[in-house]
PATOR-112821 format. One record per residue (C-alpha): residue in one letter; x, y, z. Coordinates in steps of 0.1 Angstrom, whole numbers, plus 5000, padded with zeros to 4 digits. Last residue first. Example, Ala and Ser with C-alpha at 12.3 -4.5 7.8 and 13.67 -1.06 7.14 Angstrom:
<rs>
['S' [5137 4989 5071]];
['A' [5123 4955 5078]];
</rs>
This chain:
<rs>
['X' [6518 4810 2103]];
['X' [6552 4822 2093]];
['X' [6567 4835 2128]];
['X' [6556 4801 2145]];
['X' [6578 4784 2120]];
['X' [6603 4768 2147]];
['X' [6593 4735 2145]];
['X' [6574 4720 2176]];
['X' [6538 4731 2173]];
['X' [6543 4726 2137]];
['X' [6545 4692 2142]];
['X' [6519 4691 2167]];
['X' [6497 4705 2143]];
['X' [6501 4682 2114]];
['X' [6497 4656 2134]];
['X' [6465 4663 2150]];
['X' [6452 4672 2116]];
['X' [6461 4640 2105]];
['X' [6446 4619 2131]];
['X' [6413 4641 2121]];
['X' [6397 4660 2149]];
['X' [6363 4653 2161]];
['X' [6370 4677 2195]];
['X' [6409 4679 2202]];
['X' [6413 4662 2236]];
['X' [6389 4658 2270]];
['X' [6359 4671 2256]];
['X' [6329 4677 2276]];
['X' [6291 4673 2260]];
['X' [6259 4690 2272]];
['X' [6236 4689 2245]];
['X' [6203 4710 2237]];
['X' [6209 4729 2210]];
['X' [6243 4739 2221]];
['X' [6258 4729 2258]];
['X' [6293 4725 2244]];
['X' [6323 4722 2268]];
['X' [6360 4717 2259]];
['X' [6386 4706 2286]];
['X' [6420 4721 2285]];
['X' [6446 4704 2314]];
['X' [6457 4723 2343]];
['X' [6451 4690 2365]];
['X' [6422 4703 2382]];
['X' [6404 4710 2347]];
['X' [6412 4735 2324]];
['X' [6384 4759 2305]];
['X' [6371 4760 2270]];
['X' [6337 4768 2256]];
['X' [6330 4749 2227]];
['X' [6314 4769 2198]];
['X' [6283 4772 2175]];
['X' [6252 4765 2198]];
['X' [6268 4780 2228]];
['X' [6280 4813 2209]];
['X' [6244 4822 2198]];
['X' [6228 4845 2220]];
['X' [6262 4863 2234]];
['X' [6272 4867 2195]];
['X' [6239 4883 2187]];
['X' [6239 4909 2216]];
['X' [6273 4916 2204]];
['X' [6267 4924 2169]];
['X' [6233 4944 2182]];
['X' [6255 4958 2207]];
['X' [6285 4970 2183]];
['X' [6259 4983 2154]];
['X' [6241 5004 2178]];
['X' [6272 5017 2195]];
['X' [6288 5028 2162]];
['X' [6322 5044 2162]];
['X' [6334 5020 2129]];
['X' [6370 5011 2127]];
['X' [6377 4996 2091]];
['X' [6400 4972 2080]];
['X' [6428 4963 2053]];
['X' [6458 4939 2057]];
['X' [6496 4938 2041]];
['X' [6512 4903 2047]];
['X' [6543 4896 2068]];
['X' [6540 4910 2105]];
['X' [6506 4913 2119]];
['X' [6489 4891 2090]];
['X' [6514 4864 2090]];
['X' [6524 4867 2127]];
['X' [6487 4855 2136]];
['X' [6453 4878 2148]];
['X' [6436 4877 2113]];
['X' [6434 4910 2096]];
['X' [6412 4914 2065]];
['X' [6388 4939 2078]];
['X' [6360 4949 2105]];
['X' [6367 4963 2135]];
['X' [6337 4978 2156]];
['X' [6335 5000 2186]];
['X' [6307 5006 2211]];
['X' [6300 4974 2225]];
['X' [6331 4978 2248]];
['X' [6352 4969 2219]];
['X' [6340 4944 2192]];
['X' [6365 4928 2168]];
['X' [6359 4912 2135]];
['X' [6382 4889 2111]];
['X' [6352 4864 2101]];
['X' [6366 4832 2088]];
['X' [6346 4803 2107]];
['X' [6348 4769 2096]];
['X' [6315 4752 2094]];
['X' [6320 4713 2081]];
['X' [6292 4703 2058]];
['X' [6276 4663 2061]];
['X' [6269 4648 2027]];
['X' [6234 4641 2025]];
['X' [6228 4678 2021]];
['X' [6201 4699 2040]];
['X' [6228 4710 2064]];
['X' [6212 4737 2087]];
['X' [6201 4711 2110]];
['X' [6220 4728 2143]];
['X' [6237 4697 2146]];
['X' [6245 4690 2112]];
['X' [6259 4727 2106]];
['X' [6272 4728 2137]];
['X' [6297 4697 2127]];
['X' [6332 4720 2131]];
['X' [6325 4735 2164]];
['X' [6339 4768 2164]];
['X' [6362 4771 2195]];
['X' [6360 4798 2224]];
['X' [6384 4811 2245]];
['X' [6379 4833 2277]];
['X' [6410 4852 2291]];
['X' [6413 4846 2325]];
['X' [6452 4845 2331]];
['X' [6449 4806 2336]];
['X' [6432 4803 2302]];
['X' [6458 4822 2282]];
['X' [6484 4802 2299]];
['X' [6466 4770 2285]];
['X' [6461 4782 2252]];
['X' [6496 4799 2242]];
['X' [6517 4767 2230]];
['X' [6486 4753 2208]];
['X' [6477 4784 2190]];
['X' [6511 4779 2168]];
['X' [6504 4744 2162]];
['X' [6469 4758 2152]];
['X' [6485 4769 2117]];
['X' [6493 4736 2108]];
['X' [6457 4725 2110]];
['X' [6450 4754 2080]];
['X' [6413 4753 2070]];
['X' [6400 4751 2107]];
['X' [6369 4733 2118]];
['X' [6386 4702 2134]];
['X' [6412 4720 2152]];
['X' [6392 4744 2165]];
['X' [6384 4773 2150]];
['X' [6387 4809 2167]];
['X' [6368 4828 2191]];
['X' [6383 4850 2214]];
['X' [6371 4866 2247]];
['X' [6384 4893 2267]];
['X' [6368 4909 2299]];
['X' [6386 4942 2308]];
['X' [6395 4943 2349]];
['X' [6433 4956 2348]];
['X' [6445 4920 2349]];
['X' [6421 4908 2317]];
['X' [6442 4934 2294]];
['X' [6475 4925 2308]];
['X' [6465 4889 2300]];
['X' [6452 4899 2264]];
['X' [6488 4918 2257]];
['X' [6507 4890 2275]];
['X' [6494 4864 2248]];
['X' [6500 4891 2220]];
['X' [6536 4895 2225]];
['X' [6542 4860 2233]];
['X' [6532 4850 2197]];
['X' [6493 4852 2192]];
['X' [6489 4827 2170]];
['X' [6450 4825 2165]];
['X' [6435 4819 2127]];
['X' [6399 4823 2121]];
['X' [6401 4855 2143]];
['X' [6369 4869 2158]];
['X' [6375 4891 2192]];
['X' [6354 4904 2221]];
['X' [6369 4932 2242]];
['X' [6351 4941 2271]];
['X' [6350 4968 2298]];
['X' [6370 4996 2297]];
['X' [6388 4990 2260]];
['X' [6414 5014 2255]];
['X' [6443 4989 2245]];
['X' [6417 4971 2222]];
['X' [6417 5004 2201]];
['X' [6455 5009 2203]];
['X' [6460 4970 2197]];
['X' [6441 4976 2165]];
['X' [6456 5003 2151]];
['X' [6489 4983 2157]];
['X' [6476 4959 2134]];
['X' [6465 4980 2107]];
['X' [6490 5001 2103]];
['X' [6520 4976 2108]];
['X' [6543 4997 2082]];
['X' [6565 5012 2112]];
['X' [6569 4976 2128]];
['X' [6600 4964 2112]];
['X' [6607 4929 2123]];
['X' [6588 4916 2091]];
['X' [6620 4935 2068]];
['X' [6606 4960 2043]];
['X' [6598 4951 2009]];
['X' [6561 4938 2021]];
['X' [6554 4967 2041]];
['X' [6564 4992 2014]];
['X' [6528 4983 1997]];
['X' [6509 5002 2025]];
['X' [6487 4988 2052]];
['X' [6451 5001 2053]];
['X' [6432 5017 2076]];
['X' [6398 5035 2070]];
['X' [6383 5049 2101]];
['X' [6343 5054 2104]];
['X' [6320 5077 2125]];
['X' [6283 5065 2123]];
['X' [6252 5054 2108]];
['X' [6234 5020 2107]];
['X' [6211 5015 2076]];
['X' [6175 5002 2082]];
['X' [6169 4996 2044]];
['X' [6144 5015 2023]];
['X' [6163 5037 2006]];
['X' [6151 5033 1971]];
['X' [6189 5024 1962]];
['X' [6196 5000 1997]];
['X' [6166 4982 1993]];
['X' [6174 4972 1959]];
['X' [6209 4964 1969]];
['X' [6198 4940 1995]];
['X' [6165 4926 1979]];
['X' [6184 4891 1981]];
['X' [6167 4874 1950]];
['X' [6203 4880 1935]];
['X' [6219 4856 1952]];
['X' [6195 4825 1953]];
['X' [6188 4832 1917]];
['X' [6226 4833 1907]];
['X' [6228 4802 1928]];
['X' [6205 4781 1913]];
['X' [6200 4783 1880]];
['X' [6225 4810 1874]];
['X' [6252 4788 1885]];
['X' [6250 4764 1853]];
['X' [6247 4797 1831]];
['X' [6281 4812 1850]];
['X' [6299 4779 1847]];
['X' [6288 4781 1806]];
['X' [6299 4816 1808]];
['X' [6337 4807 1820]];
['X' [6336 4780 1791]];
['X' [6325 4804 1766]];
['X' [6349 4831 1776]];
['X' [6379 4801 1771]];
['X' [6369 4793 1735]];
['X' [6370 4829 1732]];
['X' [6402 4838 1742]];
['X' [6414 4806 1721]];
['X' [6396 4823 1691]];
['X' [6415 4854 1700]];
['X' [6446 4840 1704]];
['X' [6464 4832 1737]];
['X' [6486 4858 1748]];
['X' [6517 4843 1764]];
['X' [6516 4849 1802]];
['X' [6527 4874 1831]];
['X' [6529 4907 1808]];
['X' [6493 4904 1799]];
['X' [6483 4900 1840]];
['X' [6498 4939 1843]];
['X' [6521 4938 1873]];
['X' [6514 4956 1907]];
['X' [6548 4953 1926]];
['X' [6558 4988 1916]];
['X' [6529 5004 1931]];
['X' [6500 5018 1911]];
['X' [6470 4996 1919]];
['X' [6483 4991 1955]];
['X' [6480 5031 1963]];
['X' [6451 5031 1942]];
['X' [6429 5009 1963]];
['X' [6440 5030 1994]];
['X' [6423 5058 1978]];
['X' [6397 5043 1968]];
['X' [6389 5031 2005]];
['X' [6390 5066 2012]];
['X' [6364 5072 1984]];
['X' [6340 5054 2006]];
['X' [6348 5068 2039]];
['X' [6330 5098 2029]];
['X' [6295 5077 2027]];
['X' [6279 5042 2020]];
['X' [6293 5012 2033]];
['X' [6287 4972 2030]];
['X' [6302 4953 2057]];
['X' [6313 4916 2054]];
['X' [6312 4884 2075]];
['X' [6321 4852 2073]];
['X' [6311 4817 2086]];
['X' [6328 4795 2056]];
['X' [6306 4763 2048]];
['X' [6330 4732 2045]];
['X' [6324 4706 2016]];
['X' [6312 4727 1990]];
['X' [6277 4737 1973]];
['X' [6277 4778 1974]];
['X' [6275 4793 2010]];
['X' [6292 4825 1994]];
['X' [6325 4822 2009]];
['X' [6332 4789 1996]];
['X' [6324 4794 1962]];
['X' [6353 4815 1954]];
['X' [6359 4855 1950]];
['X' [6375 4864 1988]];
['X' [6354 4872 2021]];
['X' [6369 4887 2051]];
['X' [6353 4923 2052]];
['X' [6350 4956 2027]];
['X' [6321 4963 2004]];
['X' [6322 4997 1988]];
['X' [6295 5024 1975]];
['X' [6300 5057 1961]];
['X' [6332 5056 1941]];
['X' [6313 5043 1912]];
['X' [6314 5008 1931]];
['X' [6342 5001 1951]];
['X' [6349 4965 1959]];
['X' [6375 4955 1987]];
['X' [6401 4930 2003]];
['X' [6434 4931 2013]];
['X' [6460 4900 2018]];
['X' [6486 4913 1996]];
['X' [6512 4888 2002]];
['X' [6547 4888 2011]];
['X' [6564 4853 2009]];
['X' [6572 4855 1970]];
['X' [6597 4882 1980]];
['X' [6619 4867 2009]];
['X' [6615 4833 1995]];
['X' [6626 4836 1956]];
['X' [6643 4800 1952]];
['X' [6626 4781 1975]];
['X' [6592 4797 1976]];
['X' [6594 4804 1937]];
['X' [6599 4766 1934]];
['X' [6559 4764 1947]];
['X' [6550 4776 1912]];
['X' [6571 4758 1888]];
['X' [6593 4778 1870]];
['X' [6596 4809 1845]];
['X' [6562 4817 1855]];
['X' [6577 4839 1887]];
['X' [6554 4846 1911]];
['X' [6532 4879 1910]];
['X' [6535 4906 1936]];
['X' [6502 4919 1930]];
['X' [6486 4912 1897]];
['X' [6467 4935 1876]];
['X' [6437 4932 1856]];
['X' [6422 4958 1832]];
['X' [6388 4958 1822]];
['X' [6375 4982 1795]];
['X' [6392 4973 1764]];
['X' [6381 4937 1770]];
['X' [6413 4917 1768]];
['X' [6414 4918 1802]];
['X' [6386 4898 1813]];
['X' [6396 4867 1790]];
['X' [6433 4873 1800]];
['X' [6420 4864 1837]];
['X' [6413 4828 1820]];
['X' [6446 4825 1802]];
['X' [6464 4832 1833]];
['X' [6447 4805 1853]];
['X' [6422 4810 1882]];
['X' [6437 4796 1911]];
['X' [6445 4823 1932]];
['X' [6462 4814 1960]];
['X' [6499 4831 1955]];
['X' [6489 4857 1928]];
['X' [6473 4888 1951]];
['X' [6445 4900 1927]];
['X' [6439 4938 1914]];
['X' [6409 4940 1893]];
['X' [6400 4976 1879]];
['X' [6369 4977 1855]];
['X' [6356 5009 1835]];
['X' [6322 5009 1830]];
['X' [6309 5014 1796]];
['X' [6280 4993 1787]];
['X' [6307 4960 1778]];
['X' [6326 4965 1804]];
['X' [6296 4960 1831]];
['X' [6286 4929 1812]];
['X' [6325 4917 1814]];
['X' [6326 4924 1852]];
['X' [6291 4904 1858]];
['X' [6305 4873 1837]];
['X' [6338 4875 1856]];
['X' [6316 4876 1891]];
['X' [6293 4847 1880]];
['X' [6327 4827 1870]];
['X' [6342 4834 1902]];
['X' [6313 4824 1924]];
['X' [6306 4792 1904]];
['X' [6341 4781 1906]];
['X' [6373 4794 1887]];
['X' [6388 4810 1917]];
['X' [6396 4843 1923]];
['X' [6422 4852 1956]];
['X' [6434 4881 1979]];
['X' [6411 4904 1962]];
['X' [6411 4939 1952]];
['X' [6381 4954 1930]];
['X' [6374 4986 1915]];
['X' [6345 4989 1894]];
['X' [6338 5023 1874]];
['X' [6312 5043 1860]];
['X' [6276 5033 1855]];
['X' [6276 5004 1884]];
['X' [6241 4990 1891]];
['X' [6252 4960 1879]];
['X' [6285 4955 1896]];
['X' [6263 4960 1928]];
['X' [6238 4937 1920]];
['X' [6265 4910 1922]];
['X' [6285 4921 1950]];
['X' [6249 4923 1972]];
['X' [6239 4889 1954]];
['X' [6275 4872 1968]];
['X' [6271 4887 2001]];
['X' [6235 4878 2000]];
['X' [6242 4842 1994]];
['X' [6267 4842 2023]];
['X' [6245 4855 2053]];
['X' [6262 4879 2075]];
['X' [6265 4909 2051]];
['X' [6261 4937 2079]];
['X' [6250 4973 2069]];
['X' [6269 5005 2067]];
['X' [6261 5043 2068]];
['X' [6289 5069 2067]];
['X' [6290 5095 2085]];
['X' [6311 5131 2075]];
['X' [6279 5145 2061]];
['X' [6243 5129 2070]];
['X' [6215 5142 2054]];
['X' [6243 5155 2023]];
['X' [6263 5130 2023]];
['X' [6237 5102 2023]];
['X' [6217 5123 1993]];
['X' [6252 5125 1972]];
['X' [6257 5090 1979]];
['X' [6223 5076 1969]];
['X' [6222 5096 1938]];
['X' [6263 5084 1932]];
['X' [6249 5044 1933]];
['X' [6219 5056 1912]];
['X' [6239 5069 1884]];
['X' [6253 5104 1877]];
['X' [6275 5128 1892]];
['X' [6306 5115 1890]];
['X' [6339 5138 1896]];
['X' [6361 5117 1918]];
['X' [6374 5087 1893]];
['X' [6394 5067 1908]];
['X' [6430 5066 1899]];
['X' [6451 5059 1868]];
['X' [6488 5053 1864]];
['X' [6496 5032 1829]];
['X' [6522 5008 1832]];
['X' [6560 5007 1824]];
['X' [6573 4971 1826]];
['X' [6602 4972 1855]];
['X' [6581 4944 1874]];
['X' [6584 4920 1847]];
['X' [6587 4890 1870]];
['X' [6620 4868 1863]];
['X' [6627 4840 1894]];
['X' [6636 4812 1867]];
['X' [6662 4835 1850]];
['X' [6677 4846 1882]];
['X' [6683 4814 1893]];
['X' [6698 4802 1858]];
['X' [6721 4831 1858]];
['X' [6730 4827 1896]];
['X' [6739 4793 1887]];
['X' [6759 4801 1857]];
['X' [6779 4828 1881]];
['X' [6781 4803 1904]];
['X' [6798 4776 1877]];
['X' [6823 4805 1861]];
['X' [6835 4810 1895]];
['X' [6841 4775 1902]];
['X' [6859 4772 1867]];
['X' [6875 4799 1878]];
['X' [6892 4792 1911]];
['X' [6901 4754 1897]];
['X' [6921 4773 1869]];
['X' [6909 4775 1835]];
</rs>
């Protein structure tokens, strides 16, 4: 064989090995299913029909700020469904929250509810075999969106198939009986629901009843039936019935252990009971559902035609007359975002942005992409606030000996105290350009004003105010809890976090943050 021939054969062999290592059964046939729209019975449908009869095109919403209440709302919603449950999340973990949700879904399926669970794959730590326990029930169908290949080590996928696996579904929604939905920033894991973990995530969800709910279902169906959506049973060799039964017992054991405290605290919230008997002070207004499409994940990141959620947020903020208040756990504005906020301030709009401090963030490397914009934004008049990590201890909210750290996970915006955005979008390149996102714009001055007033009362207790000193260096001031503290470097950040952020700052990775 010639030298060229040997090299050619080697290349073909290598290509075949790579292809085998990255194989995902996207071509496997799957059943197309859609939200059921002809439902007439059940408590959720009754409330939905009563609402539409009373309010027409308006939605009614209720904020879910407390983590335990947010978990309780999900569990009670699952428990009240009589026809369908559709869940779409970026991740689920095999912890207490994951076990409680899993058992609740199994119980719903057992009473005849059709359950569809769609999960992104990258940060889901529940194993395929654990998901297979649920999927083995005839009324439950689980699909994994844009899965990593099971034929190679997980992280290796990012080396050999980066272009595809780097694009993720970040959407979050739960829809029951096509009548009631919960959207926002929370995934299915302990830290989002104030269950005993090292960190406490400050997050925000919105419960919705009204004509926007069927539209949320339509967005779910778009992803559910997409080519990137793969049945979990095709990714993993099916365990025997005995093995699945053993795994199920483990899930139920975790759920039973959690029920002693976690479940009780969650479901003792009267949220859904009050909703069903129409005793809650719901806020009513016009809503606009926005969602990226799965095509965004197949288009180049530079292609702006599929940036539905981010572009709508830019348009809404661009129309602000007096104030923009933005909450984002990860703030990497890039040059175009920084210029956008500076232009708003220049024409007289007050811009306040709250994000995590380096000590509070759970992704220190992302902070590196925020560093280089901080001084110029402050100099232009943009007001920056960074969440203080040890706030639970300072305010006496932590009842454990081990100090919990606060991390903000809320993704929201308030515009002119009239309109709110709630969804999954972080203000960073990964959300804006790379991943798919979901959200809702609520035209409800009462809710927006109440939220703004709450923030104005609490912002000093929970966050540092950033400013520039006479030398142009950043200064952090904290005036909450009766204190008056001034810091001149990243407050309470560990050495490792500082090094990680600095390295990320100098590497050409801002577009991936």
